[in-house]
N, C-alpha and C positions, 0 to 999 in steps of 0.2 A: 504494500500500500504506500502511496506517495505521502511523504511528510508535507506539512504546510509550506515549507520552503520550496520544495521542488514542484508542488502542485500549483503554486502561484505563477510559475512560468508558462503554464498552459493557457493559451488564449484561443479557444475554439479549435481550429485545425492548425494553429501556428504556435510558435514559441516566442514570447515577448519578455523583455526585462529592461532594467535601467542600465544603460551602457556607458554613461559618463557621469562623473561627479559634478555636483554644483546645483542640482535641482533641489529646492527646499523640501525636506521631508521625504525625499526619495533617494536613499543611499544606493550606490553602485552595487548591483548584484549579478549582472551578467559579466562576470569576471572571466579571464582567460581559462582558469581551471574549470569553471562551470561550463563554458563553451566547449572545451576539449572533452569533458565527460559526456556532454550531449552528442557531440559529433561521433565519439567512439561508440556511444550507445546506438546511434543511428546506423553505424556500420554493422554492428552486431545484429540489429533488427533486420537490416537489409539482407544480410547473409541468410537468416532464417526464412525471410520472405522469398528470396530468389533461389535458394538452394546452392548458391555459389559461395566459395570461401572468399574472404576479403581480398586475397591476392588476385582474384579473377574479376573483381568489381571495378567499374569506372564510374566516378561521380563528378559531375561538373559543379563548380562553385562560382556564384556571381554575387554582386552587391549593388546597392543603390548608393547615392552620394552622401549619406550621413557620415559625419566625421569619425564615428566609431567603427565604420565599415572595414577599413584596412586592418585594424587590430583584430577584429572578430574573424575576418577572412584568414589571417595568419594562424589563429588558434584552430580554426576548423581544418585548414589544410594540414597543419602539423599533426593533429589527431588522426585524420584519415590516412595520411601517408605512413605514419607510425604503425597503424594497424595493417598496412600492406595494400591499401586501396590506391588505385591509380586515379589521380585527380587532374581535371582540366580546369584551370583557372581562367574564367571568362572576363575577369575584371569588372568594370562598370557595365551593368546590364539591366534590362527591364525584366520584371517578373514573367510576363508571357514568353519572352525570349528564353529564359532559363528553362521553362517547361519544354520548349521546342528543342533544346539540346538533347533531350531524351529521344527525339526523333532523328534530327539531322546528324548528331554526333554519336548516336547509338549508345548513349550513357544509360547505365542501369538506374540511375537516379540523379536528381539535381537538387542543389541547395541554394536558395536565394536569401541573402542577408539583407533584411528589410524590416521596417516596422510600419509600412504602409502610411497611413495618415497620422500616426502617433507623433507626439512632440519630438524635438530634435535630440533630447537626451535619452530616448529609448531606442532600442533596436531589437532584432529578433531573427529567427530562422524560419524559412518556409521550405517545405520539402515536396518534391515531385517524383513520381514514378512515370513510366511511359503511359500508364493507364490514367494518370491524373494525380491530383494532390492527395496527401495522406488524410485519413479520417481522424476524428478526435480520439477514438480508441487507440489508433496507431501512435499518436503523439503521447498518450499516457504510457504506452509500452516503452517508447523511446526514453521517456523521462524516468520510468522505473529502472531501466538499465543504467541510465546515467547516475541515478541515486545509489545504485549498488556499487558502481565504480567509485563514487565519491566516498562511500563508507568502507570500501575494500579496494584501495588503489592497486594492490598486487594482482587483482583479477583482470585488470585492463590488458588486452592483448597487445603485444609488441612483436611485430613481424621480424623474422630473421633478416629480411632486406626491406627497407622502406619502399612504399609504392612510388611510382614515377609521378613527376609533376610536369604538366604540359601547359603552356599559356596559349590561349586562342582568342582572337578578336572575333568572337561570334556575333556581336551586334552588327558588324558589317554584313555578315551573311544573312542575318535576320532581316535587316533593312532591305537588302536586295530581294529577299523572298516576298516581303510586303509590297514592294514596288512592282514586282512581277505579277502578283495577284491583282493589284489595282489595275495595272495596264490590261491584263487579260480580261478582267471583269467588266471594265468600261468599254474596251474595244473602240476607243475614239478614233476619229479620222487621223488625228495626229497621235499615233499609238504611243510614242514615247513621252507625250505630255498630256495624259488623260484628264488632268484637272485644269488645263489652260483656260483662262477666262473666268474661273470661279473665284469668289471672294470667300475665304475660309477663316474662321475664328478658332484659335486654339487656346484652351484654358490650361495653362501650364502650372497652375497653383500647387499641384501635388507632385 
């Protein structure tokens, strides 16, 4: 059973926490150690789900532009590669793009480091399989494993050889995919400029 500390990280089908210090009444709790336990827990959960050992898994990792993103990314990648998982670091990426890495890059899963609409000092982890996002019950299982690792660090798996780390500018591929879909869907006379003449408003507030 999850302790109150670990249970409070669950936010529906995502994981959320306080990622930087300075917010009144909200102490930092999404520490490197917590993140590494969660990422290692996810690797173990994914092994059970897919039937593959960690050494045969490939997981992509992306992040949004929050200032805590690079720190959390490093902790996630360190935990996964230490477990033997091959990691594709996609850098700055959108959440829909990270899901599509399970299709285009044939990843067994993807992790997006984001807190969606939450304030700047918070951050979190969002997980995808090729079939879609994790369910709330899946998140509970990941957190239960993370809690076990926190209580018994010696049980955390350490591969004899770390998993490989590859960097990929996937957003360029994803943008090209979207452009192709729009061009093909509109089939304008000027095929390469399907939105020519339109006045488009973009709300970039989030």
